[in-house]
Backbone as XML, in Angstrom:
<?xml version="1.0"?>
<chain id="A" units="angstrom">
  <residue number="1" name="UNK">
    <atom name="N" x="-47.728" y="138.171" z="41.219"/>
    <atom name="CA" x="-49.123" y="138.282" z="41.044"/>
    <atom name="C" x="-49.312" y="139.754" z="41.713"/>
  </residue>
  <residue number="2" name="UNK">
    <atom name="N" x="-49.091" y="140.423" z="43.003"/>
    <atom name="CA" x="-49.074" y="141.354" z="43.649"/>
    <atom name="C" x="-49.378" y="142.515" z="42.273"/>
  </residue>
  <residue number="3" name="UNK">
    <atom name="N" x="-48.428" y="142.269" z="41.162"/>
    <atom name="CA" x="-48.766" y="143.152" z="40.474"/>
    <atom name="C" x="-48.954" y="143.975" z="39.287"/>
  </residue>
  <residue number="4" name="UNK">
    <atom name="N" x="-50.211" y="142.792" z="39.172"/>
    <atom name="CA" x="-51.555" y="142.688" z="38.597"/>
    <atom name="C" x="-52.562" y="142.883" z="39.463"/>
  </residue>
  <residue number="5" name="UNK">
    <atom name="N" x="-52.356" y="143.332" z="40.716"/>
    <atom name="CA" x="-53.568" y="143.928" z="41.566"/>
    <atom name="C" x="-53.244" y="145.193" z="41.759"/>
  </residue>
  <residue number="6" name="UNK">
    <atom name="N" x="-54.418" y="145.733" z="41.414"/>
    <atom name="CA" x="-54.159" y="148.125" z="41.630"/>
    <atom name="C" x="-55.349" y="147.780" z="42.448"/>
  </residue>
  <residue number="7" name="UNK">
    <atom name="N" x="-55.153" y="149.156" z="43.970"/>
    <atom name="CA" x="-56.138" y="149.485" z="44.399"/>
    <atom name="C" x="-55.975" y="150.894" z="44.270"/>
  </residue>
  <residue number="8" name="UNK">
    <atom name="N" x="-57.034" y="151.530" z="44.142"/>
    <atom name="CA" x="-56.749" y="152.518" z="43.592"/>
    <atom name="C" x="-58.239" y="153.732" z="43.857"/>
  </residue>
  <residue number="9" name="UNK">
    <atom name="N" x="-58.499" y="154.831" z="44.433"/>
    <atom name="CA" x="-57.132" y="155.816" z="44.184"/>
    <atom name="C" x="-56.762" y="155.311" z="45.589"/>
  </residue>
  <residue number="10" name="UNK">
    <atom name="N" x="-55.558" y="156.196" z="46.087"/>
    <atom name="CA" x="-54.905" y="155.856" z="47.453"/>
    <atom name="C" x="-54.139" y="156.510" z="46.966"/>
  </residue>
  <residue number="11" name="UNK">
    <atom name="N" x="-54.637" y="157.942" z="47.685"/>
    <atom name="CA" x="-55.400" y="157.932" z="49.166"/>
    <atom name="C" x="-56.620" y="157.957" z="48.352"/>
  </residue>
  <residue number="12" name="UNK">
    <atom name="N" x="-57.782" y="157.713" z="49.282"/>
    <atom name="CA" x="-59.065" y="157.592" z="48.525"/>
    <atom name="C" x="-60.357" y="158.152" z="49.958"/>
  </residue>
  <residue number="13" name="UNK">
    <atom name="N" x="-61.430" y="158.441" z="49.021"/>
    <atom name="CA" x="-62.353" y="159.333" z="49.576"/>
    <atom name="C" x="-63.753" y="158.437" z="50.335"/>
  </residue>
  <residue number="14" name="UNK">
    <atom name="N" x="-64.021" y="157.982" z="48.878"/>
    <atom name="CA" x="-65.293" y="157.016" z="48.984"/>
    <atom name="C" x="-65.716" y="155.552" z="48.536"/>
  </residue>
  <residue number="15" name="UNK">
    <atom name="N" x="-64.767" y="155.651" z="47.384"/>
    <atom name="CA" x="-64.836" y="153.957" z="46.884"/>
    <atom name="C" x="-63.460" y="153.808" z="46.687"/>
  </residue>
  <residue number="16" name="UNK">
    <atom name="N" x="-62.916" y="152.796" z="47.054"/>
    <atom name="CA" x="-61.588" y="152.142" z="47.152"/>
    <atom name="C" x="-61.788" y="150.812" z="45.992"/>
  </residue>
  <residue number="17" name="UNK">
    <atom name="N" x="-61.389" y="151.679" z="44.546"/>
    <atom name="CA" x="-61.326" y="149.878" z="43.500"/>
    <atom name="C" x="-60.366" y="149.126" z="43.678"/>
  </residue>
  <residue number="18" name="UNK">
    <atom name="N" x="-60.651" y="147.958" z="43.618"/>
    <atom name="CA" x="-59.523" y="146.688" z="43.517"/>
    <atom name="C" x="-59.664" y="146.271" z="42.078"/>
  </residue>
  <residue number="19" name="UNK">
    <atom name="N" x="-58.604" y="146.107" z="41.258"/>
    <atom name="CA" x="-58.637" y="144.978" z="39.670"/>
    <atom name="C" x="-57.466" y="144.692" z="39.756"/>
  </residue>
  <residue number="20" name="UNK">
    <atom name="N" x="-58.385" y="143.034" z="39.401"/>
    <atom name="CA" x="-57.064" y="142.256" z="38.758"/>
    <atom name="C" x="-56.939" y="142.451" z="37.587"/>
  </residue>
  <residue number="21" name="UNK">
    <atom name="N" x="-55.540" y="142.193" z="36.929"/>
    <atom name="CA" x="-54.812" y="142.361" z="35.610"/>
    <atom name="C" x="-54.207" y="141.083" z="35.137"/>
  </residue>
  <residue number="22" name="UNK">
    <atom name="N" x="-55.219" y="140.223" z="34.481"/>
    <atom name="CA" x="-54.158" y="139.070" z="34.147"/>
    <atom name="C" x="-53.959" y="138.251" z="35.201"/>
  </residue>
  <residue number="23" name="UNK">
    <atom name="N" x="-54.853" y="138.193" z="35.229"/>
    <atom name="CA" x="-55.525" y="137.287" z="37.275"/>
    <atom name="C" x="-56.765" y="137.447" z="37.320"/>
  </residue>
  <residue number="24" name="UNK">
    <atom name="N" x="-57.041" y="136.388" z="37.496"/>
    <atom name="CA" x="-58.571" y="135.986" z="38.297"/>
    <atom name="C" x="-58.684" y="135.251" z="39.638"/>
  </residue>
  <residue number="25" name="UNK">
    <atom name="N" x="-59.698" y="136.444" z="40.216"/>
    <atom name="CA" x="-59.951" y="135.623" z="41.334"/>
    <atom name="C" x="-61.033" y="134.619" z="41.188"/>
  </residue>
  <residue number="26" name="UNK">
    <atom name="N" x="-60.572" y="133.561" z="42.225"/>
    <atom name="CA" x="-61.893" y="133.203" z="42.629"/>
    <atom name="C" x="-63.707" y="134.014" z="42.992"/>
  </residue>
  <residue number="27" name="UNK">
    <atom name="N" x="-64.929" y="132.835" z="42.733"/>
    <atom name="CA" x="-65.477" y="133.913" z="43.370"/>
    <atom name="C" x="-65.922" y="134.267" z="45.167"/>
  </residue>
  <residue number="28" name="UNK">
    <atom name="N" x="-64.692" y="133.179" z="45.670"/>
    <atom name="CA" x="-64.788" y="133.402" z="47.157"/>
    <atom name="C" x="-63.789" y="134.427" z="47.661"/>
  </residue>
  <residue number="29" name="UNK">
    <atom name="N" x="-63.993" y="135.585" z="46.545"/>
    <atom name="CA" x="-63.034" y="136.915" z="46.824"/>
    <atom name="C" x="-63.229" y="137.234" z="48.488"/>
  </residue>
  <residue number="30" name="UNK">
    <atom name="N" x="-62.611" y="137.790" z="48.591"/>
    <atom name="CA" x="-63.136" y="138.990" z="50.249"/>
    <atom name="C" x="-62.326" y="139.922" z="50.528"/>
  </residue>
  <residue number="31" name="UNK">
    <atom name="N" x="-62.897" y="141.227" z="51.464"/>
    <atom name="CA" x="-61.887" y="142.236" z="51.635"/>
    <atom name="C" x="-61.901" y="142.388" z="52.649"/>
  </residue>
  <residue number="32" name="UNK">
    <atom name="N" x="-60.714" y="142.549" z="53.796"/>
    <atom name="CA" x="-60.658" y="143.086" z="55.220"/>
    <atom name="C" x="-59.902" y="144.225" z="55.706"/>
  </residue>
  <residue number="33" name="UNK">
    <atom name="N" x="-61.014" y="144.919" z="56.275"/>
    <atom name="CA" x="-59.926" y="146.675" z="56.180"/>
    <atom name="C" x="-59.326" y="146.616" z="57.640"/>
  </residue>
  <residue number="34" name="UNK">
    <atom name="N" x="-58.485" y="146.830" z="58.154"/>
    <atom name="CA" x="-58.022" y="146.507" z="59.938"/>
    <atom name="C" x="-57.007" y="148.218" z="59.813"/>
  </residue>
  <residue number="35" name="UNK">
    <atom name="N" x="-57.500" y="148.234" z="61.348"/>
    <atom name="CA" x="-56.758" y="149.883" z="61.394"/>
    <atom name="C" x="-55.328" y="149.110" z="61.654"/>
  </residue>
  <residue number="36" name="UNK">
    <atom name="N" x="-54.797" y="150.941" z="62.186"/>
    <atom name="CA" x="-53.255" y="149.960" z="62.748"/>
    <atom name="C" x="-53.176" y="149.362" z="63.986"/>
  </residue>
  <residue number="37" name="UNK">
    <atom name="N" x="-53.839" y="149.172" z="64.286"/>
    <atom name="CA" x="-53.689" y="147.926" z="65.702"/>
    <atom name="C" x="-53.693" y="147.169" z="65.181"/>
  </residue>
  <residue number="38" name="UNK">
    <atom name="N" x="-54.170" y="146.583" z="63.918"/>
    <atom name="CA" x="-54.877" y="145.449" z="64.080"/>
    <atom name="C" x="-56.394" y="144.614" z="63.908"/>
  </residue>
  <residue number="39" name="UNK">
    <atom name="N" x="-56.663" y="145.774" z="64.090"/>
    <atom name="CA" x="-58.643" y="146.084" z="64.951"/>
    <atom name="C" x="-59.336" y="145.265" z="63.509"/>
  </residue>
  <residue number="40" name="UNK">
    <atom name="N" x="-60.056" y="144.581" z="62.957"/>
    <atom name="CA" x="-60.814" y="144.591" z="61.653"/>
    <atom name="C" x="-61.970" y="145.348" z="62.336"/>
  </residue>
  <residue number="41" name="UNK">
    <atom name="N" x="-62.310" y="146.748" z="61.205"/>
    <atom name="CA" x="-63.008" y="147.519" z="61.017"/>
    <atom name="C" x="-63.968" y="147.469" z="59.537"/>
  </residue>
  <residue number="42" name="UNK">
    <atom name="N" x="-64.074" y="146.367" z="58.963"/>
    <atom name="CA" x="-64.756" y="146.231" z="57.476"/>
    <atom name="C" x="-64.619" y="145.249" z="56.993"/>
  </residue>
  <residue number="43" name="UNK">
    <atom name="N" x="-65.275" y="144.293" z="56.689"/>
    <atom name="CA" x="-65.454" y="142.858" z="55.886"/>
    <atom name="C" x="-66.426" y="142.948" z="54.508"/>
  </residue>
  <residue number="44" name="UNK">
    <atom name="N" x="-66.325" y="142.937" z="53.546"/>
    <atom name="CA" x="-66.769" y="142.528" z="51.979"/>
    <atom name="C" x="-66.901" y="141.142" z="51.436"/>
  </residue>
  <residue number="45" name="UNK">
    <atom name="N" x="-67.683" y="140.977" z="51.221"/>
    <atom name="CA" x="-67.135" y="139.562" z="50.683"/>
    <atom name="C" x="-68.394" y="139.219" z="48.962"/>
  </residue>
  <residue number="46" name="UNK">
    <atom name="N" x="-69.579" y="139.887" z="49.211"/>
    <atom name="CA" x="-70.403" y="140.075" z="48.182"/>
    <atom name="C" x="-69.785" y="141.081" z="47.291"/>
  </residue>
  <residue number="47" name="UNK">
    <atom name="N" x="-69.546" y="140.543" z="45.824"/>
    <atom name="CA" x="-69.474" y="141.349" z="44.643"/>
    <atom name="C" x="-69.389" y="140.707" z="43.777"/>
  </residue>
  <residue number="48" name="UNK">
    <atom name="N" x="-70.297" y="141.610" z="43.294"/>
    <atom name="CA" x="-70.716" y="141.054" z="41.643"/>
    <atom name="C" x="-70.082" y="140.375" z="40.287"/>
  </residue>
  <residue number="49" name="UNK">
    <atom name="N" x="-68.612" y="140.967" z="40.487"/>
    <atom name="CA" x="-67.301" y="141.116" z="39.108"/>
    <atom name="C" x="-66.017" y="140.725" z="40.531"/>
  </residue>
  <residue number="50" name="UNK">
    <atom name="N" x="-65.948" y="139.662" z="40.392"/>
    <atom name="CA" x="-64.632" y="138.982" z="41.562"/>
    <atom name="C" x="-63.231" y="139.961" z="40.887"/>
  </residue>
  <residue number="51" name="UNK">
    <atom name="N" x="-63.661" y="140.260" z="39.949"/>
    <atom name="CA" x="-62.072" y="140.844" z="38.905"/>
    <atom name="C" x="-62.342" y="142.360" z="38.716"/>
  </residue>
  <residue number="52" name="UNK">
    <atom name="N" x="-62.879" y="142.680" z="39.838"/>
    <atom name="CA" x="-63.481" y="144.441" z="39.512"/>
    <atom name="C" x="-64.284" y="144.904" z="40.527"/>
  </residue>
  <residue number="53" name="UNK">
    <atom name="N" x="-63.360" y="144.645" z="41.898"/>
    <atom name="CA" x="-64.086" y="145.423" z="43.531"/>
    <atom name="C" x="-64.021" y="146.367" z="43.303"/>
  </residue>
  <residue number="54" name="UNK">
    <atom name="N" x="-65.297" y="147.041" z="44.476"/>
    <atom name="CA" x="-65.103" y="148.626" z="44.824"/>
    <atom name="C" x="-65.872" y="148.026" z="46.324"/>
  </residue>
  <residue number="55" name="UNK">
    <atom name="N" x="-64.995" y="148.956" z="47.350"/>
    <atom name="CA" x="-65.531" y="148.771" z="48.941"/>
    <atom name="C" x="-65.844" y="150.110" z="49.185"/>
  </residue>
  <residue number="56" name="UNK">
    <atom name="N" x="-66.724" y="150.219" z="49.555"/>
    <atom name="CA" x="-66.827" y="151.844" z="50.262"/>
    <atom name="C" x="-66.631" y="151.833" z="51.314"/>
  </residue>
  <residue number="57" name="UNK">
    <atom name="N" x="-65.659" y="152.556" z="51.268"/>
    <atom name="CA" x="-64.911" y="153.180" z="52.876"/>
    <atom name="C" x="-65.120" y="154.473" z="53.629"/>
  </residue>
  <residue number="58" name="UNK">
    <atom name="N" x="-66.195" y="155.171" z="53.304"/>
    <atom name="CA" x="-66.726" y="156.373" z="53.160"/>
    <atom name="C" x="-66.758" y="156.247" z="54.535"/>
  </residue>
  <residue number="59" name="UNK">
    <atom name="N" x="-67.206" y="155.384" z="55.519"/>
    <atom name="CA" x="-67.426" y="155.433" z="57.127"/>
    <atom name="C" x="-66.631" y="155.237" z="57.982"/>
  </residue>
  <residue number="60" name="UNK">
    <atom name="N" x="-65.357" y="154.875" z="57.220"/>
    <atom name="CA" x="-64.035" y="155.232" z="57.969"/>
    <atom name="C" x="-63.467" y="156.464" z="58.592"/>
  </residue>
  <residue number="61" name="UNK">
    <atom name="N" x="-62.756" y="156.401" z="59.316"/>
    <atom name="CA" x="-62.508" y="158.226" z="59.804"/>
    <atom name="C" x="-60.985" y="158.298" z="58.576"/>
  </residue>
  <residue number="62" name="UNK">
    <atom name="N" x="-60.764" y="159.872" z="58.685"/>
    <atom name="CA" x="-59.502" y="159.813" z="58.294"/>
    <atom name="C" x="-57.824" y="158.857" z="58.853"/>
  </residue>
  <residue number="63" name="UNK">
    <atom name="N" x="-57.073" y="157.958" z="57.915"/>
    <atom name="CA" x="-56.174" y="157.430" z="58.548"/>
    <atom name="C" x="-55.700" y="156.269" z="57.497"/>
  </residue>
  <residue number="64" name="UNK">
    <atom name="N" x="-54.688" y="155.568" z="58.377"/>
    <atom name="CA" x="-53.743" y="154.490" z="57.329"/>
    <atom name="C" x="-54.632" y="152.992" z="57.770"/>
  </residue>
  <residue number="65" name="UNK">
    <atom name="N" x="-54.719" y="152.360" z="56.800"/>
    <atom name="CA" x="-55.591" y="151.368" z="56.975"/>
    <atom name="C" x="-54.596" y="149.951" z="55.931"/>
  </residue>
  <residue number="66" name="UNK">
    <atom name="N" x="-55.330" y="148.735" z="56.551"/>
    <atom name="CA" x="-54.540" y="148.015" z="55.830"/>
    <atom name="C" x="-55.852" y="146.654" z="54.915"/>
  </residue>
  <residue number="67" name="UNK">
    <atom name="N" x="-55.574" y="146.728" z="53.883"/>
    <atom name="CA" x="-56.854" y="146.266" z="52.848"/>
    <atom name="C" x="-55.999" y="144.837" z="52.924"/>
  </residue>
  <residue number="68" name="UNK">
    <atom name="N" x="-56.872" y="143.710" z="53.595"/>
    <atom name="CA" x="-56.754" y="142.316" z="53.694"/>
    <atom name="C" x="-57.435" y="141.929" z="51.737"/>
  </residue>
  <residue number="69" name="UNK">
    <atom name="N" x="-56.969" y="141.288" z="51.411"/>
    <atom name="CA" x="-57.729" y="140.669" z="49.801"/>
    <atom name="C" x="-57.227" y="139.371" z="50.153"/>
  </residue>
  <residue number="70" name="UNK">
    <atom name="N" x="-58.472" y="138.178" z="49.828"/>
    <atom name="CA" x="-58.218" y="136.802" z="49.890"/>
    <atom name="C" x="-58.961" y="135.876" z="49.173"/>
  </residue>
  <residue number="71" name="UNK">
    <atom name="N" x="-58.727" y="135.459" z="48.223"/>
    <atom name="CA" x="-59.790" y="134.797" z="47.638"/>
    <atom name="C" x="-59.937" y="132.952" z="47.912"/>
  </residue>
  <residue number="72" name="UNK">
    <atom name="N" x="-59.302" y="132.899" z="48.915"/>
    <atom name="CA" x="-59.412" y="131.288" z="49.830"/>
    <atom name="C" x="-57.652" y="130.422" z="49.410"/>
  </residue>
  <residue number="73" name="UNK">
    <atom name="N" x="-57.030" y="131.194" z="48.534"/>
    <atom name="CA" x="-56.251" y="130.294" z="48.017"/>
    <atom name="C" x="-55.224" y="131.198" z="47.987"/>
  </residue>
  <residue number="74" name="UNK">
    <atom name="N" x="-55.164" y="132.421" z="48.188"/>
    <atom name="CA" x="-53.933" y="133.697" z="48.511"/>
    <atom name="C" x="-54.524" y="134.924" z="49.004"/>
  </residue>
  <residue number="75" name="UNK">
    <atom name="N" x="-53.231" y="135.836" z="49.602"/>
    <atom name="CA" x="-53.819" y="136.622" z="50.189"/>
    <atom name="C" x="-52.931" y="137.692" z="49.577"/>
  </residue>
  <residue number="76" name="UNK">
    <atom name="N" x="-53.615" y="138.946" z="49.589"/>
    <atom name="CA" x="-52.333" y="140.345" z="49.475"/>
    <atom name="C" x="-52.796" y="141.414" z="50.686"/>
  </residue>
  <residue number="77" name="UNK">
    <atom name="N" x="-51.875" y="141.927" z="50.957"/>
    <atom name="CA" x="-52.240" y="143.145" z="52.050"/>
    <atom name="C" x="-51.570" y="144.285" z="51.359"/>
  </residue>
  <residue number="78" name="UNK">
    <atom name="N" x="-52.453" y="144.946" z="51.599"/>
    <atom name="CA" x="-52.074" y="146.703" z="50.847"/>
    <atom name="C" x="-51.871" y="147.781" z="51.752"/>
  </residue>
  <residue number="79" name="UNK">
    <atom name="N" x="-51.760" y="148.793" z="52.057"/>
    <atom name="CA" x="-51.834" y="149.552" z="52.751"/>
    <atom name="C" x="-52.568" y="150.936" z="52.116"/>
  </residue>
  <residue number="80" name="UNK">
    <atom name="N" x="-53.776" y="151.093" z="52.825"/>
    <atom name="CA" x="-54.490" y="152.583" z="52.192"/>
    <atom name="C" x="-54.513" y="153.630" z="52.797"/>
  </residue>
  <residue number="81" name="UNK">
    <atom name="N" x="-54.303" y="154.726" z="52.352"/>
    <atom name="CA" x="-54.913" y="155.842" z="53.182"/>
    <atom name="C" x="-55.928" y="156.414" z="53.107"/>
  </residue>
  <residue number="82" name="UNK">
    <atom name="N" x="-57.399" y="157.039" z="53.693"/>
    <atom name="CA" x="-58.356" y="157.295" z="53.785"/>
    <atom name="C" x="-58.518" y="158.751" z="54.112"/>
  </residue>
  <residue number="83" name="UNK">
    <atom name="N" x="-58.822" y="159.793" z="53.619"/>
    <atom name="CA" x="-59.016" y="161.100" z="53.579"/>
    <atom name="C" x="-60.277" y="162.007" z="53.841"/>
  </residue>
</chain>
């Protein structure tokens, strides 16, 4: 399943895009972004299209973050770099 999920661009400047290929998320999808200390920095759960998500990360400082994507049934974690 993880191979069908794309997080791009990475490194990211303004908008992190998450797309699901050959896989559908439920409408309960949410994205949380954590710093490397495990503190939740940002959470978004209001998306128009759960299969083509975009998260504005422009307010984050440059660094490495963990993105947690969940739809209530499954969870995917990916590391991203904010430039």
